[in-house]
C-alpha positions as CSV (number, residue, x, y, z in Angstrom):
1,M,22.0,7.8,-26.6
2,K,24.0,10.0,-24.3
3,I,21.0,11.9,-23.1
4,A,19.3,8.8,-21.9
5,A,22.4,7.5,-20.2
6,A,22.9,10.9,-18.5
7,A,19.3,11.0,-17.4
8,G,19.4,7.4,-16.2
9,V,16.5,6.4,-18.4
10,S,16.1,4.1,-21.4
11,P,16.6,5.5,-24.9
12,E,12.9,4.8,-25.6
13,V,11.8,7.3,-22.9
14,V,13.9,10.0,-24.5
15,L,12.6,9.2,-28.0
16,R,8.9,9.1,-26.7
17,L,9.3,12.4,-24.9
18,A,10.8,13.9,-28.0
19,G,7.9,12.7,-30.0
20,L,10.0,10.4,-32.2
21,L,8.4,7.2,-31.0
22,P,4.6,6.8,-30.5
23,K,3.4,6.6,-26.9
24,P,1.0,3.8,-26.1
25,P,-2.2,5.0,-24.4
26,D,-1.2,3.7,-21.0
27,W,2.5,4.7,-21.3
28,S,4.3,6.5,-18.4
29,P,7.9,7.5,-18.0
30,A,7.9,5.9,-14.5
31,L,7.0,2.6,-16.0
32,D,9.8,2.8,-18.5
33,E,12.2,3.8,-15.7
34,L,11.0,0.9,-13.6
35,A,11.6,-1.5,-16.5
36,T,15.1,-0.1,-17.1
37,L,16.0,-0.4,-13.4
38,F,14.5,-3.9,-13.2
39,E,16.7,-5.1,-16.0
40,Q,19.8,-3.9,-14.2
41,L,19.0,-6.0,-11.1
42,P,20.3,-9.6,-10.5
43,E,17.7,-12.3,-10.9
44,D,17.2,-12.8,-7.1
45,D,16.4,-9.1,-6.7
46,Q,14.1,-9.2,-9.7
47,D,12.2,-12.0,-8.1
48,E,12.0,-10.1,-4.8
49,L,10.7,-7.0,-6.5
50,L,8.1,-9.0,-8.4
51,S,6.9,-10.6,-5.2
52,L,6.6,-7.1,-3.6
53,A,4.7,-5.7,-6.6
54,R,2.3,-8.7,-6.6
55,M,1.7,-8.3,-2.9
56,K,1.0,-4.6,-3.2
57,A,-1.3,-5.1,-6.2
58,Q,-3.2,-7.8,-4.3
59,K,-3.6,-5.4,-1.4
60,V,-5.0,-2.7,-3.7
61,R,-7.4,-5.1,-5.3
62,G,-8.5,-6.3,-1.9
63,A,-9.1,-2.7,-0.8
64,R,-11.2,-2.0,-3.9
65,A,-13.3,-5.1,-3.4
66,K,-14.3,-4.3,0.2
67,P,-17.6,-2.6,0.6
68,T,-17.4,0.9,1.9
69,S,-19.1,0.8,5.3
70,P,-18.7,3.0,8.4
71,R,-15.9,1.9,10.7
72,V,-17.2,-0.3,13.6
73,R,-15.3,-0.2,16.8
74,P,-14.0,-3.7,17.6
75,V,-15.4,-5.4,20.6
76,S,-13.1,-5.5,23.6
77,T,-11.3,-8.7,24.3
78,R,-10.8,-7.8,27.9
79,A,-12.2,-10.2,30.4
80,A,-15.6,-9.4,31.7
81,G,-15.8,-8.1,35.2
82,P,-16.0,-4.9,37.2
83,R,-14.1,-1.9,35.8
84,P,-11.1,-0.8,37.9
85,G,-12.1,1.2,40.9
86,R,-15.5,-0.4,41.2
87,V,-16.7,-3.0,43.7
88,A,-18.3,-6.1,42.2
89,G,-22.1,-6.1,42.8
90,H,-22.1,-2.4,44.0
91,H,-24.2,0.0,41.9
92,A,-24.3,3.8,42.4
93,G,-27.1,4.8,44.7
94,E,-27.5,1.4,46.4
95,D,-26.3,2.5,49.8
96,G,-27.6,6.0,49.5
97,K,-24.0,7.5,49.6
98,D,-23.6,8.0,45.8
């Protein structure tokens, strides 16, 4: 189909959008476009794209599985000791000058 080629999509997309082919309940034009582009890639690029998609899907599944709790500030990993500008063992008011 010339329309599909000009639009850079598969003929199935054009036929579905025209109502000449039934649309599956979960069909999307983006998914058809992705399949068309995927088929045009060399096998190494297809493998890379699949790995990326799997990684992103796993990340999304992981985000859904985590309980929603308020953010907790991480504990500082800084070595314990007096803060800069302070003298160790000196507390405000000890010498009556503070």
